[in-house]
C-alpha positions in Angstrom: -10.9 -4.9 -10.8 -9.7 -5.4 -14.3 -7.4 -2.4 -14.0 -5.9 -3.9 -10.8 -5.3 -7.2 -12.5 -3.6 -5.5 -15.5 -1.4 -3.4 -13.2 -0.5 -6.5 -11.1 0.4 -8.5 -14.2 2.6 -5.6 -15.4 4.4 -5.4 -12.1 4.9 -9.1 -12.0 6.3 -9.1 -15.6 8.6 -6.2 -14.7 9.9 -8.2 -11.7 10.6 -11.2 -14.1 12.5 -8.8 -16.4 14.5 -6.9 -13.8 15.5 -9.6 -11.2 14.2 -12.7 -12.9 16.5 -12.6 -15.9 13.6 -13.0 -18.3 15.4 -11.2 -21.1 18.6 -13.3 -20.8 16.7 -16.1 -22.6 18.6 -18.6 -20.5 16.3 -20.9 -18.6 19.1 -21.8 -16.1 19.2 -18.2 -15.0 15.4 -17.6 -15.1 13.8 -16.8 -11.7 10.1 -16.2 -12.3 9.2 -15.2 -8.7 12.3 -13.7 -7.2 11.7 -9.9 -7.2 10.0 -7.9 -4.5 7.9 -6.5 -7.4 6.1 -9.9 -7.4 5.2 -9.4 -3.7 4.0 -5.8 -4.4 2.0 -7.0 -7.4 0.3 -9.7 -5.3 -0.2 -7.3 -2.3 -1.7 -4.6 -4.6 -4.1 -7.2 -6.1 -5.1 -8.6 -2.7 -5.7 -5.2 -1.2 -7.7 -4.1 -4.3 -10.0 -7.1 -3.9 -10.4 -6.4 -0.2 -11.2 -2.7 -0.7 -13.7 -3.5 -3.4 -15.4 -6.5 -1.8 -15.1 -5.9 2.0 -16.8 -3.1 3.8 -14.4 -0.4 5.1 -15.2 -1.2 8.8 -13.8 -4.7 8.3 -10.5 -3.6 6.7 -8.6 -3.5 10.0 -9.9 -7.0 10.9 -8.9 -8.2 7.5 -5.3 -7.0 8.1 -5.3 -8.8 11.4 -6.6 -12.0 9.9 -4.0 -11.9 7.1 -1.2 -11.5 9.6 -2.5 -14.2 12.0 -3.0 -16.7 9.1 0.5 -16.0 7.9 1.9 -16.4 11.4 0.0 -19.7 11.9 1.1 -21.1 8.5 4.8 -20.2 9.3 4.8 -21.4 12.9 2.4 -24.3 13.0 2.9 -26.2 9.7 5.7 -28.7 9.9 8.2 -28.9 7.1 9.1 -32.6 6.3 12.4 -33.5 8.0 12.6 -30.2 9.8 9.5 -29.7 12.0 7.2 -26.8 12.7 8.2 -23.2 13.7 11.7 -23.4 12.1 12.6 -19.9 10.8 15.9 -20.7 9.0 16.1 -19.9 5.3 16.3 -23.6 4.4 13.8 -24.9 7.0 10.8 -22.6 7.0 7.5 -23.5 5.5 7.5 -20.5 3.1 10.7 -21.8 1.5 9.2 -25.3 1.4 6.1 -24.1 -0.4 8.2 -22.1 -2.8 10.2 -25.2 -3.6 7.0 -27.3 -4.2 5.4 -24.6 -6.4 8.5 -23.4 -8.4 10.4 -26.7 -8.6 13.6 -26.2 -10.6 12.8 -22.4 -10.8 13.2 -22.0 -7.1 16.0 -19.7 -6.3 17.5 -18.8 -3.0 15.4 -17.0 -0.5 12.4 -15.8 -2.5 9.9 -13.4 -1.2 7.7 -16.4 -0.9 4.2 -17.1 -2.0 3.0 -17.3 1.7 4.4 -13.8 2.3 2.0 -12.4 -0.2 -0.5 -12.2 2.7 2.0 -9.9 4.5 2.3 -7.8 1.3 -1.5 -7.6 1.1 -1.7 -6.6 4.8 1.0 -3.9 4.2 -0.8 -2.4 1.3 -4.1 -2.5 3.2 -2.4 -0.6 6.0 -1.5 2.1 3.4 -5.2 2.1 2.4 -6.2 2.6 6.0 -3.8 5.5 6.4 -5.7 7.4 3.7 -9.2 6.1 4.1 -11.7 8.7 5.1 -13.3 8.0 8.5 -16.8 6.6 8.6 -19.4 9.0 10.0 
């Protein structure tokens, strides 16, 4: 678990360096959660926790739960002043959550904190592709 946390932190930092403009040392250009590497880091960490803590026979169900929860959050939670189920870049709940969490560091169409569930499900699908069958 510690190795997964370390690797996720490294990926996250690389994302801040490459697309987040961390090394420009200009806070007006700094985008701490803008790179797809952030989503991959989160997905890797989520999938590692699932693989280590959830029995293999429940991995498919976990993927389904992640995707259904993500769908429900996007489609059923109303954004103030916009409503529920709006999928425009400015009106969806994922962008709203990003704006709440990141504040002045929010930048354009981030990968979104809510989409980390989708990244986790994608990495788990990769795990399922190579997992040995149960006998």
